C-alpha positions, 0 to 999 in steps of 0.5 A: 401092421396097417398100410396107408396109401397116398395120392402121389406115388412118392416111392415109385417116383423116387425109384424112377427119377435116378434110373430115368436120369441115368438113361438120359445121360446116354443121350448127351455129351460127356461134359454134361453127365455130371450136371444131369446126375446132379439134377437127378439126385437133387430132384430125388432129394426134393422128393424125399423132403416131400416124404418127410413133410407128409409122413405122419410121425405119430404113426411111424409104425404104420406103413405109409405111402403104400403102393402095390404092383403085382409081378408074378401072382402065382408065386406071390411076387409083388412090388410092395413099396411103403415106409415106416419110420425105419425105412423113412430114415434110411431112405432120407439118408440115401437121397442125402448121401447120393446128392453129396457123392455127386457134388463131391465127384464134380470137384474130384480131380481123379474123376476125369474119364468115362464120366457117363458110365461113372454117373450112371453107376451112382444114379443106378445105385441110388435107385436100387438102394431106395428099393432095398429100404422101401420094399416089403416083399422079400424076393424083391428086396433080394433083387434090389440088394443084389443089383446094388453090387453091380454099379459099385463093382464097376465104380471100384474096378474102373475109377479106383486106385492101384489095386482096384481090380483085386478089391472089386473082385473081392468085394463082389465075391464076398457079397455075392456068396453071402447073399446066396445064404439069404436067397436060401433063407427066403426060399425056405421061409416061403416054402414053409408058408406054402406047407402051412397055408397052401400058397407061396408068399414073400410078403413081409407082413404075411410072413410075420404071422408064421408060427415057425418051430424053434429049431427051424427058426434058428436055422432061418435066422442064421441063414439071414444073419450070415448074409447081413453080417458080411454086408454090415460087416462084423468081425470076422466077416469084415476082410473085404471092407478095408480093401474095397474102401482103400481102393474105391474113389472117394465118392464110392467109399462115401456111398459104400460106407454111408448107405450100402453098409446100412443095408446090412444093419437095416436088414438085421433089425427088419428081418432077423429081429422082425421075422425071427423074434424067438431066435433073436432072443435066444441068440442075443447073448452070443450076438452082443458078445460078437458085437463087442468083439467087433468093436474092440478088434476093429478099434485095435486094427484102426489105431495101427493104420497110417493110410487114412482110407483104411483107417476110416474103413476099420473104424466103420467096422468098429461102429457097426459093432456098436450097431449090432451090440445095441440092436441085439440087447433087445430093449428100447434104448438099445434099438434106439441107439442102434438106429441113430448110430446107423444114421450117425455113422452114415454121416461121419464116415462119409465126411471122413472119406471126403477128408481122405479124398481131399488129402489125396487131391492135394498131396497124392497120398493117403498117409495122414501123417503127411497132413500134420500141421494142417490147422496152421495152413488150412484152418477151415478144412482142419475145423471140418475134419475135427468136427467130423472126427469128434462126432464119430468119436462120440463126443457130446454135441456130435451125432455118434454121442447118442448111439454110444450113450444109449448103448451104455444105458441099454447094456446097463439095463441088461447087466452092470458088467456088460455096461462096463464092457461097452464103456471099455469098448467105447474107450478103444473107439475114442483112442483111435480118433484122438490118435488121428487128430493128434497127428493132424494138429499137434505134430506140427512141422515148421516147413510144411508142404501145405503152405502151397495149398488153398483152404477148402472151397467150392464143390468140396466145401458145399459137400462138407457142409452138407455133412457137418450140419446134419451131424450137429443137428443129430448131436444137439437135437436128437429128438427130431431123429428119434421121432422117426421111429419111436412108435415103430420100436414100441411096436417091434419090442411088443412083438418080440417080447410077446406083449399085448398091443 
């Protein structure tokens, strides 16, 4: 892959801004923390817009804005930063969702104490996640990947709900232990490079050229896969997610679902398919089966929930099942579906967790049945909720439609029975959204507690609109988003299928 630099260090600036503003917060009074965080995430979002305008979409398989800083020359550890189409899409999602999370937090009635630590945690998380999506050195990727654990551990443990400490520990233990498999995999592939070439390297582009024996490649694939399957998460590695989402504050759930889970799915495409193409092809039927099993099982668990946060958490597992199924079909439409579904779920899951947070701020409960009849008393909120939920369901015009539709097309290319199985799984995922909306709108009661509340406005409304507008954009003009990674996918498929470039 070609690497192209840029006159302005866009990526290192994007990494630095949130970290610098996190330090700045320490020197100001607590009441200013939210405004400093807003300025930091806002500036980072503006830099990401510059990256969007300067990115050459006709060459989205090329690593652009490339920067390189040597850290440990003897072991091949370098801060290699750059963006191809896949990185750019995830980077933009990160800056957008981080800004939304801070805007939401300003209007969140639950965030009233230890504000300095709270906003520092979010700014650091943004910085670390940008590092994950833009580095092309495996050991640096691992460091950023692990660092994202710490601020989220404190966000859940300090500002979460009743079982916050239990959930925070469970989140930490699951992700930390699974990451050790990744560390072992990275060490193993670098050691193999040393045996073959006489030097250690963690550079992704150099490791792409390794000729790895089949058995060892499958071993490495599984080490990476276990780590990313837990992070994604995929059934049966998902049990930490409902607890973490259920107890995290709203902005924590937003960041966790919208961008931290995408680190797992991004890495499955980047590393599992990119570094180990033969193993991916060989294990493809099992991984597709695991993805479909995740969709059906998670959908079944979702429909039995009355707690809206756990409802959205289980539905996220179902969505991630679509991402995994589509990715490991290993054809153009499947990979295209997988990546657009990552972005779409990032938006809809953030929106639905904000709906949960709004309900809690009004009624101090997460039981969404208590909100029945909302359309009568809070029409704007009810409309935003419906738009987000229908988009998550995969209705045409919503962001997830293209993910599900292309997954069915990709499955049809694989085999007709598989396409029917994906349609069956998609039906399950639609059923729980319809159940949720039916409770919200059709189970109207005459004497509603909602009559005392005003409709959504102020900071929450701004945050909701920042979700709904891109959700509709993805739904109605998907080609804008496909342009991010079209050439990248062509290049990746030729590499996996060993076709001439």
